[in-house]
C-alpha positions, 0 to 999 in steps of 0.5 A: 827765347823765341815766342814760338817756343814759349808756353805762356802760363795761365795757372800755377801748381802748388806742390805744398810742403810734401810730395807724399799724399799721406804726409799731405793728409797730416799737414792738411789736418795740422794747417786746418787746426792751426788756422781755426785756432788763429782765427778764433784766438785773434777774434777773441782778442779783438772782441775782448778789447772792443768790449772792455772799456779799460782796454780802450788805450793806444796799446790795445788799439794797436793790438786789436789792429794787429789781430785783425791783420793776422786774421787776414794774413792767415786767410790769404794763404791757408784757405786756398791750400785747404780747398785744393786738398779737399778738391784733390787739386794743386792749381791756382790761376794766374790772377789768383796767384798775383792777387795772393802775392799782393795781399801777402806783401800788404799784410806781412808789411802791415804786421811789421809797421804795427809792431813798430808803432807798438814799440813807439807806444811802449817807448812813450809809456816808459820814457815819457809817462807824464806826457803819454796821454798828451802824445798818444791821442786817438787821432795820432793812433789812427793816423799811424795805422792809416799811414801804415795801410797806405805805405804797405798797399803802395809797396804791394802794388809796386811789386805786383805790377812788376811781377805781372810784367814777367813772362812765365813759361814751361815750368809752373810748379811752385814748391810751396803751399802758396804763391810766395813772391820769391818762389814765383820769381824763380819760375820766370823765364824773363829777366828779374833783375829789376824785381830783385833791385826793387826788393833790395831798395824799396823792399829793404827800405820798407823793411828797415823803417819799422825795424829801425823804429823798434830797435831805437825805441827799445834802445831808449827804453833800455837806457831809461830802465837801467836808470831806475833805482830798484830791481822791482821798477826795472822788472815792472817796466820791462814786463810790459815789453816782454810779449812784444819783444817775443813777437818781434823776435819770431817775426823778424828773425824768420823774415831776415833769413828768407827775404833779405837776399836775392830770389835766385838763392831761394830754396825749398828749405826756406819754406820752413821759415816761411811757414813760421811767419805766415802760419805760426806767428799769427797763431801764437800772437794771441797766446803771447799777449794774453798769457803774459798780460793780466788785463787781457786775461781779465777781459777774456774771462769777462767776455767768456762769462758774458757769452755763457750768461747770454746762453742761459 
């Protein structure tokens, strides 16, 4: 394509999830409500874990980090959509879009890595209970989280650098409420084969590392639990994994359906699945972990009681 016939894109238009104004108003209220619940719910989890000394354990250390990441993950995409709706605009600048892609990739991968270290923590707790305190020391927990941050940021940087090398021309309309990497790749009028190759190689490896860790951890957990003599022991051991397995299934199920294929096959229908892990998963995480966890319930009640006492 000749340079004279190209119009270099300096901004993108986020069309949202619906082209009708009345539906956009409903979606605005829905997303605003879900965002506020996500922020409040995950913030309560962090405050409850921080304020209760009984929850200063590796499992809750990882859970607090997961809640922080979920707050950031939701804040990458939803606020821009809400602000655009209030201003009556659909535009997002090129720089804002690339920045959104960088942090989107970082936080989505960070979610996966934290879920994997939480699975490892459950494996050690159930399969090596006598050595748990020796293995899961604070130093190791911090190292696992720090290493996850380094890997996810480098991965996001690689994809973003490759993305800014592309040329975008003519069509700048994104059929989504944020700059989804696949939706943006489809708009490029230059060759995206390298981007797709990196997604399937490096991206696949980054995806499979935590996913494999989760599968192996639960395979060992299941094999050890089935050796327990009583049904009560089996139920008690698996009860500590129920919440984590629910979140893992919801998170990885939707990602597998959307991103583990070429960007050319990305369609508008995939936005529904994207909404699940970008909006719904961070929203339901606090409820899943608090409603099925007696320690979290106690810590939350303690936090609420303390807040009320301070008012009076």
